[in-house]
N, C-alpha and C positions, 0 to 999 in steps of 0.2 A: 281351970283346965280347958284346953282347947277341944272343941267338938270335932270328932272324927267324921261324923255322919250328919247329913241334913235330914230333916223330917221327910218321910215318904209323902209323895203327892198322891192322894187318892182321887180317882176319877169315878164319876157316876157311870152306870151301865150304858146310858145313851152316849156318853162321851167316848167310851171304849168302842162301841159299835161304830160311831161316827169316825173315829180314828182308824179303825180297821178298814172301813170302806174307802176312806180317803187315802190310806196307804196303798191300796190296790189301784186306785186311780192314778196316783202320783208315780207309782212304779210302772205304769203302763200295762199292768195286767188287765185293766179295764180301760178301753179307749173311748174317745168321744163317739157318741151314738150307740154304744153298747147298752142293751137293756139290763136293768138290775132285776134280780129275782123279786117276786112279790113280797109284800110285807110279811105274809104268813110264812113263806119259805125262809126269809131272812131271820125271822124270830126263831124258827126251828133250828137253823144253822148256828145261830149265836146262843141259843138256849135262854132267850129272854122273852118278855111279853111283847105283843105287837105295839103297845103304846111306847115302849122303849125304842123300838125300831122307828116308829113314826117320828119321835122327837129327833132321833139321829138324822133321819132323812130331811126333816125341816131345816136342820142346821146346815146340812150339805147343800140343800136347795138355796138357802139364803146366801151361801158362799159362792154360788154359781157353779158348783161341781156336778150337780145333777139337775135335771129339769123334766117337766112333764110336757110332752109335745101337745099342741092344741088338739083337743078331742081324744088324746091318748089316755090310757089308764095307768100304764107302767112308766115309772121313772127311767130316764136314760142318762148316761154319763154325758156331761156337757163340758165345754171349755168356757171359763168365765169370760163374759163380754167386757169390752173395754170400759163401758160405763160403770160396771160393777167394780172393776179393779180401780178405776179412777176415784170412785166414791169411797172405797175402803182406804185408799192411800190418803185422800183428803181428810177423812175422819182421823186417821192415825196422826197426820201432821198437826191437825188442830189440837188433838188431845195431848200431844207431846210438846205443844206450844212452839213449834218450829216456825220461825219467821220467814217472810217472803225473802228477806235478804239472805238468810241461810240457804234457802232453796236455790236462789240465784247464784250464790257463790259455788254451790255444788255443781250447778249446771255449767258454770264457767270452767270448772275443772274437767268435766266429762265431755262437753261438747267438742272441743278441738280434737280429741282422740276419736270420737264418733265420726267427725267429718273426715279425718284421715282414713279411717277404715272404709267409710262409704266411697271415698275417692279411689281407693285401691281395689275395691270389690265391685264397682259399678260396671254395668254392661254398656255396650255401645248404644243399645236401645234406650237405656235409662238416661244416658248422657244427652241423647237427642231430645228426649222428653224434658229434661232440665233446661236445655237451651230454649225450647219452645215456651216453657213456663216463665223463664226469666224475661224473655222478649215480651210476652203478654203482660207480665206484671209491671214492666217499666213503661209500657205504652199507656196503661190505664190511668196512672196519676197525671200524666201529661194531658190526656184528653179531658180529665175532670178539671184540671187547673185552667185549661183553655176555655172550657165552658163556663167556669165561674168568673173568669176575668180578673182574678186577684193577682196583682203584679208580683207579690211575694211568692205565691205558689208557682207562678209561671217561671220565676227565676230559680226555683229549687234545682239544685244540682249545678248551678253556675255561681260559685262563691264570689267571683269578681263583681257580679251584678248585685248580689245581696249586700256586699260590703261597700259598694260604691258610695252610698249616701254618708257613711261614716267617715269617708276620706274627704268629704267636702270641707272647705275651710270654715272655721267658726267665725261668726260675725264679730268684729271688734267693737268695743264700746263706742268708738267714734261713729261707726256706721249705724249703730242703734240710735244715737242722738240725731243723726241725719234723717232717719226714718221717722222721727217724732216719738221715739220711745225713751223714756227717762227712767232712771233707777229710783 
């Protein structure tokens, strides 16, 4: 017989409290910087013990949704920082055994569309900044190559110079014999 229903998922009290606060943050009922009520007040509102509220707040804090400002006593709503998001995504990719190649392939699908959107939406000021950045980036490798004196890096960007030695004629066996080299 086919099952009509899946088993119910039961959540602990702290998970329910965490979910309720998270829902308020994600729906923008609570904005970044807004103070949360005290633990005692939250416990009263949810009808749970302070230890339950404390565990929920720890979870929210570790997810970057709330933070305690330096020297502050009350938690405030926060926006997750880039480092926290990156660390979470990295852990998820590792645990799901996603390979570098799979991430690269996904980026190759996404990047052209992002570039097209950026080109359509850019401002004149952003375009000027991009031109300045491109100029600075192209000048830096040339200066480093000149300082290093490596002919290969100096020729970078000039394929005819890099490929020139490959076009040189190969010595014939006769010329090797003349130079005193024997097989």
